[in-house]
C-alpha positions as CSV (number, residue, x, y, z in Angstrom):
1,M,-71.2,-51.8,51.9
2,K,-74.4,-49.9,51.6
3,L,-77.4,-52.0,51.1
4,I,-81.1,-51.3,50.5
5,G,-83.8,-54.0,51.1
6,V,-87.2,-53.3,49.6
7,D,-90.3,-55.5,50.1
8,V,-93.6,-54.5,48.3
9,G,-96.9,-55.4,50.0
10,G,-100.4,-54.8,49.0
11,T,-100.8,-51.7,51.2
12,F,-97.3,-50.6,51.9
13,T,-93.7,-50.7,50.6
14,D,-91.2,-51.4,53.2
15,I,-87.6,-50.2,52.8
16,M,-84.6,-50.8,55.0
17,Y,-81.1,-49.2,54.4
18,T,-78.0,-50.5,56.3
19,D,-74.4,-49.5,56.2
20,T,-72.5,-52.6,57.1
21,D,-69.2,-50.7,57.8
22,E,-70.7,-48.4,60.3
23,N,-73.7,-50.7,61.4
24,K,-76.3,-48.0,60.9
25,T,-79.8,-48.9,59.9
26,W,-82.8,-46.8,58.9
27,I,-86.3,-47.7,57.7
28,N,-89.0,-46.1,55.6
29,K,-92.7,-47.1,54.8
30,V,-94.6,-45.6,52.0
31,P,-97.9,-46.5,50.3
32,T,-97.7,-49.0,47.5
33,T,-98.3,-47.7,44.1
34,L,-100.6,-50.3,42.8
35,E,-100.7,-49.2,39.2
36,D,-96.9,-49.8,39.1
37,P,-95.2,-50.7,42.3
38,S,-91.8,-49.7,40.8
39,I,-92.7,-46.0,41.3
40,G,-93.3,-46.5,45.0
41,V,-90.1,-48.6,45.3
42,V,-88.0,-45.9,43.8
43,Q,-89.7,-42.9,45.5
44,G,-89.3,-44.7,48.8
45,I,-85.7,-45.1,48.4
46,I,-85.4,-41.4,47.4
47,D,-87.4,-40.3,50.4
48,L,-85.2,-42.3,52.7
49,C,-81.9,-41.1,51.3
50,E,-83.1,-37.6,51.6
51,K,-84.5,-37.8,55.0
52,E,-81.3,-39.6,56.4
53,G,-78.7,-37.8,54.1
54,I,-77.7,-40.9,52.3
55,K,-75.8,-40.4,49.0
56,K,-77.7,-42.5,46.4
57,E,-74.8,-43.0,44.1
58,E,-73.0,-44.8,47.0
59,I,-75.4,-47.6,47.4
60,D,-74.0,-50.9,46.4
61,H,-76.9,-53.2,46.2
62,V,-80.7,-53.1,46.1
63,F,-82.3,-56.4,47.1
64,H,-86.0,-56.5,46.3
65,G,-89.0,-58.8,47.2
66,T,-91.8,-58.5,44.6
67,T,-95.4,-59.7,44.4
68,I,-96.0,-59.2,40.6
69,A,-95.8,-62.9,39.8
70,T,-97.8,-63.7,42.9
71,N,-100.6,-61.4,42.2
72,A,-100.7,-62.2,38.5
73,I,-101.5,-66.0,39.3
74,L,-103.8,-65.2,42.3
75,E,-105.7,-62.7,40.3
76,N,-105.6,-64.8,37.1
77,D,-104.2,-61.6,35.3
78,G,-101.2,-62.7,33.2
79,A,-100.3,-62.7,29.6
80,V,-102.2,-64.3,26.7
81,T,-100.1,-67.5,26.7
82,G,-99.7,-70.2,24.0
83,M,-98.3,-73.7,24.3
84,I,-96.4,-76.0,21.7
85,T,-96.4,-79.6,22.8
86,T,-96.1,-83.2,21.5
87,K,-98.9,-84.4,19.3
88,G,-101.4,-86.4,21.3
89,F,-100.7,-84.4,24.6
90,R,-102.6,-81.1,24.0
91,D,-104.7,-81.6,27.0
92,I,-102.2,-82.5,29.7
93,T,-102.6,-79.2,31.4
94,H,-106.4,-79.7,31.5
95,I,-106.7,-83.4,32.4
96,G,-104.1,-83.3,35.1
97,R,-104.0,-86.3,37.3
98,H,-107.6,-87.0,37.9
99,Q,-107.0,-85.9,41.5
100,R,-109.8,-84.0,42.9
101,P,-108.7,-81.1,45.2
102,Q,-111.6,-82.0,47.5
103,N,-112.0,-85.7,47.6
104,Y,-115.7,-85.8,48.6
105,S,-117.2,-82.7,47.1
106,I,-119.5,-83.0,44.0
107,M,-119.3,-79.3,43.5
108,Q,-115.6,-77.9,43.5
109,E,-113.3,-75.7,41.6
110,I,-110.5,-77.4,39.7
111,P,-108.2,-74.5,39.0
112,W,-106.5,-75.8,35.9
113,Q,-109.8,-76.5,34.3
114,D,-111.8,-73.5,35.7
115,R,-108.9,-71.0,35.2
116,P,-106.7,-72.4,32.4
117,L,-103.4,-70.7,32.1
118,V,-103.3,-71.5,28.3
119,E,-106.8,-71.7,26.6
120,R,-107.2,-74.8,24.6
121,R,-107.4,-72.8,21.3
122,H,-103.8,-71.6,22.0
123,R,-102.5,-75.1,22.8
124,K,-100.9,-76.4,19.5
125,V,-99.2,-79.7,18.8
126,V,-96.4,-80.8,16.5
127,S,-94.9,-84.0,15.4
128,E,-92.0,-85.0,17.5
129,R,-91.2,-87.8,20.1
130,L,-88.4,-88.8,22.4
131,T,-88.3,-92.0,24.3
132,A,-87.4,-93.0,27.8
133,P,-85.0,-93.7,29.4
134,K,-82.2,-92.4,27.3
135,G,-84.1,-89.5,25.4
136,E,-83.5,-90.9,21.9
137,V,-85.4,-89.4,19.0
138,L,-88.2,-91.7,18.0
139,T,-90.0,-89.1,15.8
140,P,-87.9,-86.2,14.4
141,L,-89.2,-82.7,15.1
142,D,-91.3,-81.3,12.2
143,E,-89.9,-77.8,11.8
144,E,-92.5,-76.8,9.3
145,E,-95.4,-77.6,11.6
146,V,-93.6,-75.5,14.3
147,R,-93.3,-72.6,12.2
148,A,-97.0,-72.9,11.1
149,V,-98.1,-73.0,14.7
150,V,-95.9,-70.1,15.7
151,R,-97.5,-68.1,13.1
152,E,-101.0,-68.9,14.3
153,L,-100.3,-68.1,17.7
154,K,-98.8,-64.7,16.7
155,E,-101.8,-64.1,14.6
156,G,-104.0,-65.0,17.5
157,G,-102.7,-62.4,19.8
158,V,-100.4,-64.6,22.1
159,Q,-97.8,-62.6,24.0
160,S,-96.0,-65.7,25.5
161,I,-95.3,-69.1,24.2
162,V,-94.4,-72.3,26.2
163,V,-92.7,-75.2,24.8
164,S,-93.3,-78.5,26.7
165,F,-92.4,-81.7,25.0
166,L,-92.7,-85.2,26.5
167,F,-89.5,-86.3,28.0
168,S,-87.7,-83.2,27.4
169,Y,-86.3,-83.4,30.8
170,I,-84.1,-86.3,29.6
171,N,-83.2,-84.6,26.3
172,P,-84.2,-81.0,25.6
173,I,-83.0,-81.0,22.0
174,H,-86.4,-80.5,20.4
175,E,-87.5,-77.8,22.9
176,L,-84.3,-75.9,22.3
177,R,-84.8,-75.9,18.5
178,V,-88.4,-74.8,18.8
179,K,-87.1,-71.8,21.0
180,E,-84.8,-71.0,18.1
181,I,-87.6,-71.1,15.5
182,I,-89.9,-68.9,17.6
183,E,-87.1,-66.3,18.0
184,E,-86.8,-66.3,14.3
185,E,-90.7,-66.1,13.6
186,Y,-91.9,-64.1,16.5
187,P,-89.0,-62.5,18.5
188,E,-91.2,-60.2,20.4
189,A,-92.7,-63.2,22.3
190,F,-91.8,-64.3,25.8
191,I,-90.4,-67.7,25.3
192,T,-90.4,-70.5,28.1
193,S,-89.0,-74.1,27.8
194,S,-90.1,-76.6,30.2
195,A,-86.6,-78.0,30.3
196,D,-85.2,-74.8,31.2
197,V,-87.6,-74.1,34.0
198,S,-88.2,-77.5,35.6
199,P,-86.3,-80.5,34.0
200,Q,-88.1,-83.1,36.0
201,F,-90.4,-86.0,35.5
202,R,-94.1,-85.6,36.0
203,E,-95.4,-84.1,32.8
204,F,-98.5,-82.5,34.3
205,E,-96.7,-80.6,36.9
206,R,-93.8,-79.8,34.5
207,F,-96.1,-78.5,31.8
208,T,-98.1,-76.5,34.3
209,T,-94.9,-75.0,35.9
210,A,-93.7,-73.9,32.5
211,A,-97.2,-72.4,31.8
212,I,-97.1,-70.4,34.9
213,N,-93.6,-69.0,33.9
214,G,-95.0,-68.1,30.6
215,F,-98.2,-66.7,32.1
216,V,-96.5,-64.3,34.4
217,G,-93.3,-63.7,32.4
218,P,-94.2,-60.6,30.5
219,K,-95.6,-58.8,33.5
220,V,-92.5,-59.6,35.7
221,K,-90.1,-58.8,32.8
222,N,-91.7,-55.4,32.1
223,Y,-91.8,-54.6,35.9
224,I,-88.1,-55.3,36.4
225,E,-87.3,-53.1,33.3
226,N,-89.4,-50.3,34.7
227,L,-87.6,-50.6,38.1
228,K,-84.2,-50.7,36.5
229,V,-85.0,-47.5,34.4
230,G,-86.5,-45.8,37.6
231,L,-83.4,-46.5,39.6
232,T,-81.2,-45.4,36.8
233,N,-83.1,-42.0,36.4
234,A,-82.9,-41.7,40.2
235,S,-79.1,-41.7,39.9
236,L,-79.0,-45.1,41.7
237,S,-76.3,-47.3,40.1
238,A,-76.6,-50.2,42.6
239,D,-76.9,-53.7,41.5
240,L,-80.5,-55.0,41.5
241,H,-81.1,-58.6,42.9
242,I,-84.6,-60.0,43.1
243,M,-85.8,-62.4,45.9
244,C,-86.7,-65.9,44.9
245,S,-88.9,-68.5,46.4
246,N,-85.9,-70.6,47.3
247,G,-84.6,-68.2,49.8
248,G,-81.9,-66.6,47.7
249,V,-81.8,-63.7,45.2
250,G,-81.1,-63.8,41.6
251,T,-80.0,-61.1,39.1
252,A,-82.5,-59.1,37.4
253,E,-81.7,-60.9,34.1
254,T,-82.0,-64.6,35.5
255,V,-85.4,-63.7,37.2
256,S,-86.7,-61.9,34.0
257,A,-86.2,-65.3,32.3
258,K,-87.6,-67.5,35.0
259,P,-90.1,-65.5,36.9
260,V,-91.8,-68.6,38.3
261,N,-89.1,-68.6,40.8
262,T,-90.4,-65.4,42.4
263,L,-93.8,-66.8,43.3
264,L,-93.1,-66.7,47.2
265,S,-90.7,-63.8,47.0
266,G,-92.1,-61.7,49.8
267,P,-93.0,-64.5,52.2
268,A,-89.6,-66.2,51.7
269,A,-87.9,-63.0,52.7
270,G,-90.0,-62.9,55.8
271,V,-88.9,-66.4,56.9
272,L,-85.2,-65.3,56.3
273,G,-86.0,-62.3,58.4
274,G,-87.5,-64.4,61.1
275,S,-84.5,-66.7,61.0
276,W,-82.0,-63.7,61.5
277,A,-84.1,-62.5,64.4
278,G,-84.0,-66.1,66.0
279,K,-80.2,-66.3,65.6
280,L,-79.9,-62.8,67.4
281,S,-81.3,-64.5,70.3
282,G,-79.4,-67.7,69.9
283,K,-82.4,-69.8,68.8
284,E,-82.4,-72.5,66.0
285,R,-85.8,-74.0,66.4
286,L,-88.2,-71.2,65.2
287,I,-91.7,-70.9,63.9
288,T,-91.9,-67.7,61.9
289,F,-95.3,-65.9,62.3
290,D,-95.9,-63.3,59.5
291,V,-99.3,-61.6,59.9
292,G,-100.4,-58.9,57.6
293,G,-103.7,-57.4,56.6
294,T,-105.1,-60.4,54.7
295,S,-103.1,-63.4,55.5
296,A,-100.8,-65.2,58.0
297,D,-97.7,-67.0,56.7
298,I,-96.1,-69.9,58.7
299,G,-92.6,-71.2,58.2
300,I,-90.5,-73.8,60.2
301,I,-86.8,-73.6,61.0
302,T,-84.9,-76.3,62.7
303,E,-81.2,-77.1,63.3
304,Q,-81.1,-78.4,59.7
305,G,-82.2,-75.0,58.5
306,I,-85.2,-73.7,56.8
307,D,-87.8,-76.2,55.6
308,E,-88.3,-76.5,51.9
309,S,-91.4,-77.8,50.1
310,S,-91.5,-81.1,48.6
311,A,-93.1,-82.0,45.2
312,R,-96.1,-83.3,46.7
313,D,-97.3,-80.1,48.5
314,T,-96.0,-77.2,46.4
315,W,-99.0,-75.4,45.1
316,I,-99.8,-71.8,44.1
317,A,-103.3,-70.7,43.7
318,G,-104.3,-74.3,43.2
319,Y,-101.6,-75.0,40.6
320,P,-98.9,-77.4,41.2
321,V,-95.4,-75.7,41.0
322,M,-92.2,-77.8,40.6
323,V,-89.5,-75.1,41.5
324,P,-87.5,-75.0,44.7
325,M,-89.5,-73.1,47.4
326,I,-89.3,-72.4,51.1
327,D,-92.3,-74.4,52.8
328,I,-94.7,-71.7,53.7
329,H,-98.2,-72.2,54.8
330,T,-100.7,-69.4,54.2
331,I,-104.1,-68.9,55.6
332,G,-106.6,-66.0,55.3
333,A,-106.2,-64.5,58.7
334,G,-105.1,-61.0,59.2
335,G,-105.8,-57.6,60.5
336,G,-108.6,-57.0,57.9
337,S,-110.2,-60.4,58.2
338,I,-113.9,-59.9,58.5
339,A,-115.9,-61.4,61.3
340,Y,-119.6,-62.5,60.5
341,V,-122.2,-65.0,61.0
342,D,-122.8,-67.6,58.3
343,E,-126.0,-68.9,56.9
344,G,-125.9,-71.7,59.5
345,G,-125.6,-69.3,62.4
346,A,-122.0,-70.0,63.0
347,F,-119.7,-67.0,64.3
348,K,-116.7,-66.9,61.9
349,V,-113.6,-64.8,61.1
350,G,-112.0,-64.7,57.6
351,P,-110.8,-65.6,55.1
352,R,-112.7,-62.7,53.5
353,S,-110.7,-59.5,54.1
354,A,-111.6,-55.7,54.1
355,G,-108.3,-55.0,52.3
356,S,-106.7,-51.8,52.4
357,R,-109.7,-50.0,50.9
358,P,-112.2,-49.6,52.6
359,G,-110.3,-51.6,55.2
360,P,-111.4,-51.9,58.9
361,A,-114.1,-49.5,60.0
362,S,-111.6,-48.0,62.5
363,Y,-109.5,-46.7,59.6
364,G,-112.2,-44.3,58.6
365,H,-112.3,-45.2,55.1
366,G,-115.9,-46.3,54.9
367,G,-115.6,-49.8,56.0
368,T,-118.7,-51.3,57.4
369,K,-117.7,-54.7,58.5
370,P,-116.1,-55.7,61.6
371,T,-112.7,-56.9,61.3
372,V,-109.8,-58.3,63.6
373,T,-108.3,-54.8,63.7
374,D,-111.7,-53.3,64.9
375,A,-111.8,-56.0,67.6
376,N,-108.3,-54.9,68.9
377,V,-109.4,-51.3,68.9
378,V,-112.4,-52.0,71.0
379,L,-110.5,-54.0,73.5
380,G,-107.9,-51.1,74.0
381,R,-105.0,-52.9,72.3
382,L,-104.7,-50.3,69.4
383,D,-104.5,-46.7,70.3
384,E,-105.9,-43.6,68.4
385,D,-102.8,-41.6,69.0
386,N,-100.1,-44.2,68.5
387,F,-100.9,-46.1,65.2
388,L,-98.3,-46.1,62.6
389,G,-96.2,-43.8,64.9
390,G,-99.1,-41.3,65.0
391,S,-98.9,-40.9,61.2
392,M,-102.4,-42.5,60.7
393,S,-105.7,-41.9,62.7
394,I,-107.7,-44.6,64.3
395,Y,-111.5,-44.1,64.9
396,T,-112.5,-45.9,68.1
397,Q,-116.2,-45.1,67.8
398,E,-116.3,-46.6,64.2
399,A,-114.8,-49.8,65.4
400,L,-117.4,-49.9,68.2
401,N,-120.2,-49.4,66.0
402,V,-119.5,-52.3,63.8
403,V,-118.6,-54.7,66.5
404,E,-121.9,-53.7,68.6
405,E,-123.9,-54.5,65.3
406,L,-122.3,-58.0,65.2
407,A,-122.8,-58.4,69.1
408,D,-126.5,-57.8,68.5
409,K,-126.8,-60.6,66.1
410,I,-124.9,-63.2,68.3
411,E,-126.4,-61.8,71.6
412,L,-123.2,-61.0,73.3
413,S,-121.7,-58.0,74.8
414,T,-119.6,-55.7,72.7
415,N,-116.4,-56.8,74.6
416,E,-117.4,-60.5,74.4
417,T,-117.9,-60.1,70.7
418,A,-114.6,-58.4,70.2
419,E,-112.7,-60.9,72.3
420,G,-114.5,-63.7,70.5
421,I,-113.3,-62.3,67.2
422,L,-109.8,-62.5,68.4
423,T,-110.2,-66.0,69.9
424,I,-111.4,-67.4,66.6
425,V,-108.8,-65.8,64.5
426,N,-106.0,-66.8,67.1
427,N,-107.2,-70.4,66.9
428,N,-107.2,-70.4,63.2
429,M,-103.6,-69.2,63.3
430,A,-102.8,-71.8,65.8
431,N,-104.4,-74.6,63.7
432,A,-102.1,-73.5,60.8
433,I,-99.1,-73.8,63.1
434,R,-100.3,-77.3,64.1
435,E,-100.4,-78.4,60.4
436,K,-96.7,-77.4,60.1
437,T,-95.5,-78.7,63.5
438,I,-97.4,-81.5,65.1
439,Q,-98.6,-82.9,61.7
440,K,-95.0,-83.0,60.5
441,G,-93.6,-84.6,63.6
442,H,-92.4,-81.4,65.5
443,D,-93.4,-80.4,69.0
444,P,-94.3,-76.8,69.0
445,R,-93.4,-76.5,72.8
446,E,-89.7,-77.1,71.7
447,F,-89.8,-73.9,69.4
448,S,-89.7,-70.2,69.8
449,L,-92.5,-68.2,67.9
450,V,-90.8,-65.2,65.9
451,A,-93.7,-62.8,65.3
452,F,-93.6,-60.0,62.6
453,G,-95.7,-58.3,60.0
454,G,-98.0,-55.5,60.9
455,A,-100.3,-57.8,63.0
456,G,-98.0,-60.6,64.1
457,P,-96.9,-59.1,67.3
458,L,-100.6,-58.1,68.2
459,H,-101.6,-61.8,68.3
460,A,-98.3,-63.9,68.8
461,V,-98.4,-64.2,72.6
462,E,-102.1,-65.5,72.7
463,V,-101.3,-67.8,69.7
464,A,-98.2,-69.1,71.6
465,N,-100.3,-69.7,74.8
466,I,-102.7,-71.8,72.8
467,L,-99.9,-74.1,71.5
468,N,-97.9,-73.9,74.8
469,I,-95.0,-72.5,72.9
470,P,-93.0,-71.0,75.7
471,E,-91.4,-68.0,74.1
472,V,-92.2,-65.3,71.6
473,I,-89.5,-63.2,69.9
474,I,-90.4,-59.7,68.6
475,P,-87.7,-58.5,66.0
476,P,-86.3,-54.9,66.2
477,H,-88.5,-53.9,63.1
478,P,-91.4,-56.4,63.0
479,G,-93.4,-54.6,60.4
480,I,-90.6,-54.6,57.9
481,T,-88.9,-58.0,58.7
482,S,-89.3,-59.1,55.0
483,A,-87.2,-56.1,54.0
484,T,-84.7,-57.2,56.8
485,G,-84.6,-60.7,55.5
486,L,-83.5,-59.4,52.0
487,L,-80.4,-58.1,53.6
488,T,-79.5,-61.5,55.1
489,T,-79.5,-63.7,51.8
490,D,-77.1,-64.7,49.1
491,L,-77.3,-65.3,45.4
492,K,-78.7,-68.8,45.0
493,Y,-79.5,-70.9,42.1
494,D,-80.7,-74.6,41.9
495,L,-80.3,-77.0,39.1
496,I,-82.0,-80.4,38.9
497,K,-81.8,-83.5,36.8
498,T,-83.9,-86.7,36.8
499,E,-81.9,-89.9,37.4
500,F,-84.0,-92.9,38.4
501,M,-81.2,-95.0,40.0
502,L,-81.6,-97.7,42.5
503,S,-79.3,-97.9,45.6
504,N,-78.4,-101.5,44.7
505,L,-77.9,-100.7,41.0
506,L,-76.0,-97.3,41.1
507,D,-74.2,-96.0,38.0
508,L,-71.6,-94.0,40.1
509,D,-69.9,-92.7,36.9
510,K,-73.1,-91.1,35.5
511,L,-74.1,-89.7,38.9
512,N,-70.8,-88.0,39.5
513,D,-70.7,-86.8,35.9
514,D,-74.1,-85.3,36.1
515,A,-73.4,-83.7,39.4
516,T,-70.2,-82.2,38.1
517,I,-71.9,-80.8,34.9
518,L,-74.7,-79.1,37.1
519,S,-72.1,-77.8,39.6
520,T,-70.0,-76.3,36.7
521,Q,-73.1,-74.5,35.2
522,I,-74.0,-73.0,38.5
523,I,-70.5,-71.8,39.3
524,E,-70.2,-70.2,35.7
525,Q,-73.5,-68.3,36.4
526,L,-72.4,-67.1,39.8
527,V,-69.0,-66.0,38.3
528,E,-70.8,-64.2,35.5
529,D,-73.0,-62.5,38.2
530,G,-69.8,-61.1,39.7
531,V,-69.3,-63.6,42.6
532,D,-65.7,-64.4,43.4
533,R,-65.1,-68.2,43.2
534,S,-63.9,-68.2,46.7
535,S,-67.3,-67.1,47.9
536,I,-69.2,-69.8,46.0
537,H,-70.6,-72.8,48.0
538,I,-72.1,-75.9,46.2
539,K,-74.4,-78.4,47.9
540,C,-75.7,-81.5,46.3
541,T,-78.8,-83.3,47.4
542,A,-81.1,-86.0,46.1
543,D,-84.8,-86.7,46.0
544,C,-85.2,-90.3,47.0
545,R,-88.1,-92.7,47.8
546,Y,-88.5,-96.4,48.2
547,V,-89.3,-98.3,45.0
548,G,-93.0,-98.1,44.2
549,Q,-93.6,-94.7,46.2
550,G,-95.2,-91.8,44.6
551,Y,-93.3,-88.9,46.3
552,E,-89.9,-88.3,47.5
553,L,-87.8,-86.9,50.5
554,R,-84.7,-85.0,50.1
555,V,-81.3,-86.0,51.5
556,N,-77.8,-84.8,51.3
557,L,-75.3,-86.3,49.0
558,P,-71.6,-86.5,49.7
559,A,-69.7,-83.2,48.8
560,E,-66.8,-85.0,47.4
561,E,-66.9,-87.7,44.8
562,I,-69.7,-90.1,45.4
563,T,-68.6,-93.6,46.1
564,E,-70.4,-96.7,47.5
565,E,-68.8,-96.2,50.8
566,N,-69.7,-92.5,51.5
567,I,-73.3,-92.7,50.2
568,Q,-74.1,-94.9,52.8
569,S,-74.8,-91.9,55.0
570,S,-77.4,-90.7,52.4
571,W,-79.2,-93.9,52.8
572,A,-79.2,-93.7,56.6
573,E,-80.5,-90.1,56.3
574,F,-83.4,-91.2,54.0
575,H,-84.4,-94.1,56.4
576,A,-84.3,-91.4,59.5
577,L,-86.3,-88.9,57.5
578,H,-88.9,-91.5,56.4
579,E,-89.4,-92.6,59.9
580,A,-89.8,-89.0,61.2
581,E,-92.2,-88.2,58.2
582,Y,-94.3,-91.5,58.2
583,G,-93.6,-93.3,61.5
584,H,-91.7,-96.2,59.9
585,F,-88.9,-97.0,57.5
586,F,-87.7,-100.3,55.7
587,Q,-84.1,-100.8,56.2
588,E,-83.7,-103.6,53.6
589,S,-85.8,-102.0,50.8
590,P,-83.9,-100.4,47.9
591,I,-83.9,-96.7,47.7
592,E,-84.4,-95.0,44.4
593,I,-82.7,-91.7,43.6
594,V,-85.4,-89.9,41.6
595,N,-83.5,-86.4,41.0
596,I,-80.2,-84.9,42.0
597,R,-80.2,-81.3,42.8
598,I,-77.3,-78.9,42.9
599,T,-77.7,-75.7,45.0
600,G,-75.0,-72.9,44.5
601,K,-74.6,-70.0,46.8
602,G,-72.7,-66.8,46.2
603,L,-72.1,-65.0,49.3
604,M,-73.3,-61.5,49.5
605,P,-72.8,-58.6,52.0
606,K,-75.3,-58.7,54.9
607,I,-76.9,-56.6,57.5
608,Q,-74.9,-56.5,60.9
609,N,-76.4,-57.4,64.2
610,P,-78.1,-54.3,65.7
611,V,-77.3,-52.7,69.1
612,V,-79.7,-50.9,71.6
613,D,-77.8,-47.7,72.3
614,N,-80.4,-45.4,73.8
615,E,-80.0,-43.8,77.2
616,S,-83.4,-44.0,78.4
617,T,-84.9,-45.8,81.5
618,L,-88.0,-48.1,81.6
619,D,-89.9,-45.2,83.3
620,E,-89.0,-42.8,80.5
621,A,-90.1,-45.3,77.9
622,L,-93.6,-45.5,79.6
623,I,-96.0,-43.2,77.6
624,K,-99.1,-43.9,79.7
625,K,-101.4,-46.1,81.7
626,G,-104.8,-47.3,80.3
627,K,-107.4,-49.9,80.4
628,T,-107.4,-53.1,78.2
629,V,-109.6,-56.2,78.2
630,F,-108.3,-59.8,78.3
631,R,-109.7,-63.2,79.2
632,V,-108.0,-64.8,82.1
633,D,-109.1,-68.1,83.6
634,G,-112.1,-68.1,81.4
635,E,-113.3,-64.7,82.5
636,L,-113.2,-61.4,80.7
637,K,-111.5,-58.7,82.8
638,E,-110.5,-55.1,82.4
639,F,-106.8,-54.5,83.4
640,E,-104.7,-51.4,84.1
641,T,-102.1,-51.5,81.3
642,S,-98.8,-49.9,80.7
643,F,-98.1,-48.5,77.3
644,Y,-94.5,-48.3,76.2
645,Q,-92.6,-46.7,73.3
646,R,-90.2,-49.4,72.0
647,E,-87.7,-46.9,70.7
648,R,-87.1,-45.8,74.3
649,L,-86.9,-49.1,75.8
650,P,-83.3,-49.5,77.4
651,A,-81.4,-52.9,76.9
652,Q,-81.7,-55.4,79.7
653,A,-85.0,-53.9,80.7
654,T,-87.7,-56.3,82.0
655,F,-91.3,-55.6,82.3
656,H,-94.4,-57.6,82.8
657,G,-97.9,-57.8,81.2
658,P,-100.5,-56.6,80.7
659,A,-98.5,-54.1,78.5
660,I,-98.6,-52.7,75.1
661,V,-95.6,-51.7,73.1
662,F,-95.9,-49.1,70.3
663,Q,-93.6,-48.5,67.4
664,K,-94.1,-47.1,63.9
665,D,-94.4,-50.4,62.0
666,T,-96.5,-52.5,64.7
667,T,-98.0,-52.8,68.0
668,T,-97.0,-55.6,70.5
669,V,-99.6,-56.9,72.8
670,M,-98.5,-58.6,76.1
671,P,-101.5,-60.1,78.0
672,P,-101.3,-60.7,81.9
673,N,-99.0,-63.5,83.1
674,C,-96.0,-62.9,80.8
675,R,-92.6,-61.3,81.0
676,A,-90.7,-59.3,78.5
677,F,-87.0,-58.8,78.2
678,V,-85.2,-56.3,75.9
679,E,-82.1,-57.8,74.4
680,E,-79.0,-55.8,73.6
681,N,-79.6,-56.7,70.0
682,G,-83.0,-55.1,70.0
683,N,-85.2,-58.3,70.0
684,I,-87.9,-58.4,72.7
685,T,-88.3,-61.8,74.1
686,I,-91.7,-62.5,75.7
687,S,-91.8,-65.5,78.1
688,L,-95.2,-66.9,78.8
689,G,-96.3,-67.7,82.3
690,G,-93.8,-65.3,83.9
691,E,-95.3,-63.3,86.7
């Protein structure tokens, strides 16, 4: 199989090609075409094919991570969206839950009020009402009212219409009928039903999730259509799959209908790439550390797999989102993060970023603010002649100028200021990791840190040292690990149904029937997508809580028919999870099944394990010796440092810090008192404290 993985970032589009039969891999990195990222995607694939002699028509699959939905919600730049809802519930998406994002602030931004996804004038109500717990019709749907409000929305310039009714997660009959009416009255509109997108209780979160889908939907759909046309025009007949937030890919058609599932498309692929790199080194407990120009993304992987977000902490741009997502914590810390002195005289770094334009001062594009990248240049950790494989220039004097200006303000030397910038940003990153480990009951000292992204390997060892993490893993192609992750995944769909059953009052017939119905739907979708039935794997889980609790924990349900006997293992798992999460559990308390969730995977071809096959020696990999600055035992010192070219490093080679490793997509920094080992699979494993 011949596969392409493409990840679009704010600055660069990363492309990886692999031939799984011959185990050959090539990479390419091209500037992102911000006006239409699909142009850069197609051109980058064409350039790679021409450069390496790849026959475009022989490529079988293109796996793509996109930021279109993410950027639309972050920048509040989506479609003009309307909503049709139950009479009396027009302002659900405005009122929320009366939860203040910042409990004690009298001046704060409340996203769903300050930046409404659906303006109030575009929120329309109609007569209809269902009742809980069975979803019986209390008030029939007034179809004439529906037709009237659809016409009003059309005349008002609405491009996307969201249908969100009370209790539709139990019975979607009214939402489905309204969709049919919209298709009759306004077929050009992008239509979203909350029961299709997120059939779960909690009306504010369900309505908002549906609103996000409608808000980003037209942009994502248009982008995917443009990409498909571009691939076709370039004689690429490969199947197109889009990365989703749950760690799987979907077909272009399914993602176009539910683009809310792509909100963490790129970061999710990064976690998968980090997991793949960790497995190459035989490690299961991993912290993925993806640092780019503006942000750092943190993910956690244990023996149980990749952590997923729960309903209580799944937020994007301040909005709650109830769709399956890998649990990723993002902070504003990256190579472009700006260092400054605030109004109170405090020395701070980030979250403001210089972006790609003008970018850090050392890029020579007119940047005037000192950034993390500039600090690395000043301390000798980035080299003028070896940045992006020599394809981009670095201006050391420009970096010195802006750091010296900051140094004058805080009355420190230039080197102390540069090192201070790195110390602050590294501790910010370490604190983000603490939130996902120590505060979740994980000991970071029991994990390996997998560092990737353009800036991850620059900071990983020092961040690991702060947390006493014993080992750092640098993947073969750190700067395009997200593209690598795209080539390690499967087709994956999730379906969910709210149940509300108590452990001591289970309706096993209903539970098994609902699980069977959902499983059948997923299997039919995967078969329609071209997956052989023998390659389909189904997993059933449940969102559970003790009676009276507000949020749930996810446990596995038996793979076979659920009985009173085999479900006991699920209750035991819940008690154990509750103790790990909260420090206690209640053995005798009844457990409530809130939702059941069916996850279906259709196995896809994947990238093979790489092999280092160069004939170089460690001496031949050494480019030069130079000076770098590190803080050791509290004192800032200048060290004679070895600079290596990664592509020339032989397997089984061992070398010690201080050292700098260059490659096209990143630079790896090894401070003193650590040891690196080059594995045969291409990973560099750095052990801390190794003389």
